[in-house]
C-alpha positions in Angstrom: 0.0 0.0 0.0 1.2 3.5 -0.8 0.6 6.4 1.5 0.2 9.6 -0.4 -0.6 13.1 0.6 -3.8 13.1 -1.4 -5.2 10.7 1.2 -4.1 13.2 3.9 -5.4 16.4 2.4 -6.5 18.6 5.3 -5.3 16.2 7.9 -3.6 17.5 11.0 -3.0 14.1 12.5 -2.5 10.7 10.8 -2.4 7.4 12.6 -1.6 4.4 10.3 -0.3 2.1 13.0 -3.3 -0.3 13.0 -2.6 -2.4 10.0 0.5 -0.8 8.6 1.9 -2.6 5.5 3.9 0.3 4.0 7.4 -0.3 2.7 8.1 3.2 1.3 6.5 6.4 2.4 7.0 9.7 0.6 5.0 12.6 2.0 4.8 16.3 1.4 2.1 17.5 3.8 2.8 21.0 5.0 -0.1 21.1 7.5 0.5 17.7 9.1 1.3 18.0 12.8 1.4 14.3 13.9 2.2 11.1 12.0 2.2 7.6 13.5 3.5 4.6 11.6 4.1 2.6 14.8 4.4 -1.1 14.3 5.2 -1.0 10.6 7.5 -4.0 10.4 8.1 -3.7 6.7 8.8 0.1 6.5 12.2 0.6 4.9 12.1 4.2 3.7 10.4 7.4 4.9 10.8 10.7 3.2 8.8 13.4 4.9 8.4 17.2 4.3 6.2 19.1 6.7 6.4 22.6 8.1 4.2 21.9 11.1 4.9 18.3 12.2 5.9 18.1 15.9 5.4 14.3 16.6 6.5 11.3 14.6 6.1 7.7 15.9 8.0 5.0 14.0 8.3 2.6 17.0 8.5 -1.0 15.9 9.8 -0.1 12.4 13.2 -1.9 12.7 13.9 -2.3 9.0 14.2 1.4 8.2 17.3 2.1 6.1 16.4 5.5 4.8 15.0 8.3 6.9 14.9 11.8 5.4 13.0 14.4 7.4 12.6 18.0 6.3 10.6 19.0 9.3 11.8 22.2 11.0 9.2 22.0 13.9 9.8 18.3 14.7 10.5 17.6 18.4 13.0 14.8 18.1 13.1 14.2 21.8 9.4 13.5 21.9 9.4 11.5 18.7 10.0 7.8 18.5 12.5 7.3 15.7 14.4 4.1 14.8 18.1 4.0 14.7 19.0 4.2 11.0 22.3 2.5 10.0 24.8 5.0 8.7 26.6 3.9 5.5 30.4 3.9 5.9 32.1 6.8 4.3 33.9 5.9 1.1 37.7 6.0 1.5 39.6 8.1 -0.9 41.7 5.8 -3.1 45.4 6.3 -2.9 46.8 7.0 -6.4 50.2 8.4 -7.4 50.0 12.0 -8.5 48.9 12.4 -12.1 52.1 14.2 -13.1 54.1 11.1 -12.1 51.8 8.9 -14.1 52.1 11.2 -17.1 55.9 11.2 -16.9 56.0 7.4 -16.7 53.7 7.1 -19.8 55.8 9.7 -21.7 59.0 7.9 -20.8 57.6 4.5 -21.9 56.3 6.0 -25.2 59.7 7.7 -25.9 61.6 4.4 -25.2 59.2 2.5 -27.5 59.6 5.1 -30.3 63.4 5.0 -29.9 63.5 1.2 -30.1 61.3 1.3 -33.2 63.6 3.8 -34.9 66.6 1.7 -34.0 65.0 -1.4 -35.5 64.1 0.5 -38.6 67.6 1.9 -39.0 69.2 -1.5 -38.5 66.9 -3.2 -41.0 67.5 -0.4 -43.6 71.3 -0.9 -43.2 71.2 -4.7 -43.6 68.9 -4.8 -46.6 70.6 -2.0 -48.6 72.1 -2.8 -52.0 74.6 0.0 -51.7 78.0 -1.2 -50.3 79.1 0.2 -47.1 82.1 2.0 -48.3 83.0 5.1 -46.5 84.6 7.8 -48.6 85.5 11.3 -47.7 83.2 13.8 -49.1 86.0 16.3 -49.6 87.7 14.3 -52.3 90.8 13.6 -50.5 91.3 10.0 -49.7 
């Protein structure tokens, strides 16, 4: 069952604890002052926006994983809210600085290019039909 604000239009207090079978509840009810979803064993997510809500009862809702309340007037001390598990913060991965990575990549590319030029030069020397005779270009010999 889905609980929507259209079912709560004009309501100041809402008690759905009797036969609660909600899994997710998303409510925007600015005039709602009290909401009870006590004993909702399947409730996993509650997102609530209300300017006037002062009391919220979620006792017995042990499966709640997401609880987002935009309720400035809510009296948290008087409300019965479940403990929502906090997801662990993601750890920042440890990577070497990008400049180091770029230098390594450039060095590897330069070595690969030099080796390719060396192989090309050697293969050109070996397969040449011109004899390898070295003569002075000045004409003196």
